[in-house]
C-alpha positions as CSV (number, residue, x, y, z in Angstrom):
1,M,-77.6,54.0,-32.4
2,L,-77.6,56.8,-34.9
3,T,-75.9,59.9,-33.7
4,I,-76.1,63.3,-35.5
5,K,-72.6,64.8,-35.1
6,K,-73.3,67.7,-37.4
7,K,-76.4,69.2,-39.0
8,P,-77.8,68.2,-41.2
9,Y,-77.1,64.5,-41.3
10,L,-76.9,63.5,-45.0
11,I,-78.0,60.1,-46.2
12,A,-77.0,59.1,-49.7
13,E,-79.8,56.8,-50.8
14,A,-78.5,54.3,-53.4
15,G,-81.7,52.3,-53.3
16,V,-81.3,49.6,-56.0
17,S,-79.3,51.8,-58.4
18,H,-76.5,49.3,-58.1
19,F,-78.7,47.0,-60.3
20,G,-77.4,43.9,-58.5
21,S,-73.7,44.7,-59.2
22,F,-71.4,44.8,-56.2
23,E,-68.9,46.8,-58.2
24,K,-71.5,49.4,-58.9
25,A,-72.5,49.4,-55.3
26,K,-68.9,50.1,-54.3
27,T,-68.7,52.9,-56.8
28,L,-71.9,54.4,-55.4
29,L,-70.4,54.1,-51.9
30,K,-67.3,56.0,-53.1
31,A,-69.5,58.7,-54.5
32,A,-71.3,59.0,-51.1
33,I,-67.9,59.2,-49.3
34,D,-66.5,61.7,-51.8
35,S,-69.6,63.9,-51.2
36,E,-69.0,63.8,-47.5
37,S,-72.3,62.2,-46.8
38,D,-72.9,60.8,-43.3
39,A,-74.6,57.6,-44.3
40,F,-74.9,55.3,-47.3
41,K,-78.3,53.5,-47.7
42,I,-79.5,50.6,-49.9
43,Q,-82.9,48.8,-50.2
44,V,-83.0,45.1,-49.5
45,F,-85.7,42.5,-50.3
46,N,-86.5,39.1,-51.6
47,T,-88.8,39.2,-54.7
48,D,-90.4,35.9,-53.9
49,R,-91.4,37.1,-50.4
50,L,-92.2,40.6,-51.4
51,F,-94.5,39.8,-54.4
52,A,-97.3,37.4,-55.0
53,D,-96.9,34.8,-57.8
54,E,-99.4,36.8,-59.8
55,A,-97.1,39.9,-59.8
56,K,-94.7,38.4,-62.3
57,G,-94.1,41.8,-63.9
58,W,-92.7,43.2,-60.6
59,K,-90.7,40.1,-59.9
60,D,-89.1,40.3,-63.3
61,R,-88.5,44.0,-62.9
62,L,-86.7,43.7,-59.6
63,K,-85.2,40.3,-59.5
64,D,-81.8,41.4,-60.8
65,R,-81.6,44.5,-58.5
66,I,-80.5,42.5,-55.4
67,L,-77.2,42.1,-53.7
68,S,-76.3,38.8,-52.0
69,I,-76.1,38.6,-48.2
70,D,-72.3,38.3,-48.4
71,E,-72.1,41.4,-50.6
72,I,-74.3,43.4,-48.2
73,V,-72.0,42.2,-45.3
74,N,-69.0,43.3,-47.2
75,L,-70.6,46.6,-48.1
76,S,-71.3,47.3,-44.4
77,K,-67.6,46.5,-43.7
78,L,-66.5,49.0,-46.3
79,C,-68.7,51.6,-44.8
80,D,-67.2,51.0,-41.4
81,E,-63.7,51.2,-42.8
82,N,-64.4,54.5,-44.4
83,N,-66.2,56.0,-41.4
84,I,-69.6,56.3,-43.1
85,D,-72.8,54.9,-41.5
86,F,-74.6,52.1,-43.2
87,I,-78.4,52.1,-43.4
88,I,-80.8,49.5,-44.8
89,T,-84.4,49.8,-46.0
90,P,-85.9,46.3,-45.6
91,H,-89.0,45.8,-47.7
92,D,-89.6,42.4,-46.1
93,D,-88.2,40.3,-43.3
94,Y,-85.7,38.5,-45.5
95,I,-82.7,40.4,-44.1
96,F,-83.6,40.2,-40.4
97,P,-81.8,36.9,-39.5
98,H,-78.6,38.3,-41.1
99,L,-78.5,41.6,-39.3
100,K,-76.3,40.1,-36.6
101,D,-73.5,40.0,-39.2
102,I,-74.2,43.5,-40.7
103,K,-73.2,46.7,-38.9
104,I,-76.0,49.2,-39.4
105,K,-76.7,52.5,-37.8
106,A,-80.4,52.4,-38.5
107,L,-83.2,50.7,-40.4
108,K,-85.2,53.0,-42.7
109,I,-88.9,52.4,-43.1
110,G,-90.1,53.4,-46.6
111,S,-93.4,55.3,-47.2
112,G,-94.9,52.2,-48.7
113,E,-95.0,50.4,-45.3
114,V,-97.8,52.8,-44.0
115,G,-100.1,50.9,-41.7
116,N,-97.8,47.8,-41.6
117,L,-97.4,48.1,-37.9
118,D,-96.4,44.5,-37.3
119,F,-93.5,44.8,-39.7
120,I,-92.5,48.2,-38.4
121,S,-92.6,46.8,-34.8
122,R,-90.2,44.0,-35.9
123,C,-87.9,46.6,-37.4
124,F,-87.7,48.3,-34.0
125,D,-86.8,44.9,-32.5
126,F,-83.8,44.6,-34.9
127,S,-82.4,48.1,-34.7
128,D,-81.9,50.7,-31.9
129,F,-82.9,53.4,-34.3
130,I,-85.6,53.7,-37.0
131,I,-86.0,56.3,-39.7
132,F,-89.6,56.6,-40.9
133,S,-90.6,58.2,-44.2
134,T,-94.2,59.6,-44.0
135,G,-95.0,60.1,-47.7
136,L,-98.3,58.1,-47.6
137,S,-99.1,58.4,-43.9
138,S,-101.7,60.3,-42.0
139,I,-100.9,62.0,-38.6
140,D,-102.7,59.1,-36.8
141,E,-100.5,56.6,-38.6
142,I,-97.3,58.5,-37.7
143,D,-98.5,58.7,-34.1
144,K,-98.7,54.9,-34.0
145,V,-95.2,54.5,-35.2
146,V,-93.8,57.0,-32.7
147,K,-95.7,55.2,-30.0
148,I,-94.1,51.9,-30.9
149,G,-90.7,53.5,-30.6
150,Q,-91.5,54.9,-27.3
151,E,-92.9,51.7,-25.9
152,K,-89.7,49.8,-27.0
153,S,-87.4,52.7,-25.8
154,K,-85.9,53.0,-29.3
155,G,-84.9,56.1,-31.3
156,C,-87.1,57.2,-34.2
157,A,-86.6,59.9,-36.8
158,I,-89.6,61.2,-38.8
159,L,-89.0,62.3,-42.3
160,H,-91.3,64.5,-44.3
161,C,-91.6,63.0,-47.8
162,N,-93.6,63.3,-51.0
163,T,-93.7,60.0,-52.9
164,A,-93.9,61.5,-56.4
165,Y,-90.9,60.7,-58.6
166,P,-89.9,63.4,-59.3
167,T,-91.7,65.7,-56.9
168,K,-92.7,69.1,-58.3
169,D,-91.5,72.1,-56.3
170,V,-95.1,73.2,-55.8
171,D,-95.9,69.8,-54.1
172,V,-93.0,69.7,-51.7
173,N,-94.9,71.4,-48.8
174,L,-91.9,72.1,-46.4
175,S,-94.3,73.6,-43.8
176,V,-94.9,70.0,-42.7
177,I,-91.5,69.9,-41.2
178,T,-92.4,72.8,-38.9
179,E,-95.5,71.0,-37.8
180,F,-93.6,67.7,-37.2
181,I,-91.1,69.6,-35.0
182,K,-94.0,70.9,-32.9
183,R,-95.9,67.6,-32.7
184,Y,-92.9,65.3,-32.1
185,P,-90.4,67.3,-30.0
186,S,-88.7,64.1,-28.7
187,N,-88.0,62.9,-32.3
188,I,-85.5,63.9,-34.9
189,I,-87.3,65.5,-37.9
190,G,-85.9,65.3,-41.4
191,Y,-86.7,65.4,-45.1
192,S,-86.6,62.7,-47.8
193,D,-86.2,64.4,-51.2
194,H,-87.4,63.4,-54.6
195,T,-87.1,66.7,-56.5
196,K,-84.9,67.2,-59.5
197,D,-82.5,69.7,-57.8
198,H,-81.2,70.6,-54.3
199,F,-83.3,73.7,-53.5
200,A,-86.0,71.8,-51.5
201,C,-83.2,70.3,-49.4
202,I,-81.9,73.8,-48.5
203,G,-85.4,74.9,-47.7
204,A,-85.9,71.8,-45.5
205,I,-82.8,72.7,-43.5
206,M,-84.0,76.2,-43.1
207,N,-87.3,74.8,-41.7
208,G,-85.4,72.8,-39.1
209,A,-84.8,69.4,-40.8
210,K,-81.9,67.6,-39.1
211,I,-81.7,64.7,-41.6
212,I,-81.7,65.0,-45.4
213,E,-82.0,61.9,-47.6
214,R,-81.2,62.3,-51.3
215,H,-81.2,59.6,-54.0
216,I,-77.9,59.0,-55.8
217,T,-77.2,57.1,-59.0
218,L,-74.5,56.4,-61.6
219,E,-76.9,56.2,-64.5
220,K,-79.9,58.3,-65.5
221,N,-82.8,58.0,-67.9
222,I,-83.2,54.3,-67.3
223,P,-86.8,53.1,-67.6
224,N,-88.3,51.8,-64.3
225,A,-85.1,52.6,-62.4
226,Q,-86.8,52.8,-59.0
């Protein structure tokens, strides 16, 4: 179960910026540790399960941005040894059978899973705590996710998010955080940031965000890095 010991809880989102290299993943983890982040997060998927055969372009783009199960297990052990929480964003069910061997504090549901309630429900089954990004969701859709968590007696954090990469300051709309706090008083409210600098994160904290997620990378200006 994820516990917020100090506020805000900082998630260093490495995503796939390790580009399939375990050595780069370890360097990213070190950067997260050095920055005193509370959690280190990666994205996990199987390209054959995630994309149809017709989506060859996406398969080719992402096929080399995957860590092996053994590497993910070892990464979780390194997080544990360094007292930093390990979080995974699963984009398909590929990782579920292996979670018994991986020490995670939470599963993160990306904005792209909006409406995928069967998958989200399964994520609740495999983790005591879910972090849900709302970048593409309506209020009704967020309500449904919150209800699943309540029915399963699992913890759930709701993150305000804009899915533009990068997000312009004019489009951040931090007032949503205040509305989420009012609407979901039993849930932790946070902010997933895609802006170019840190000012929106500061504003989110001032508006009551208890979780801040920020992307990290070792390399910039790489085409199709996301």
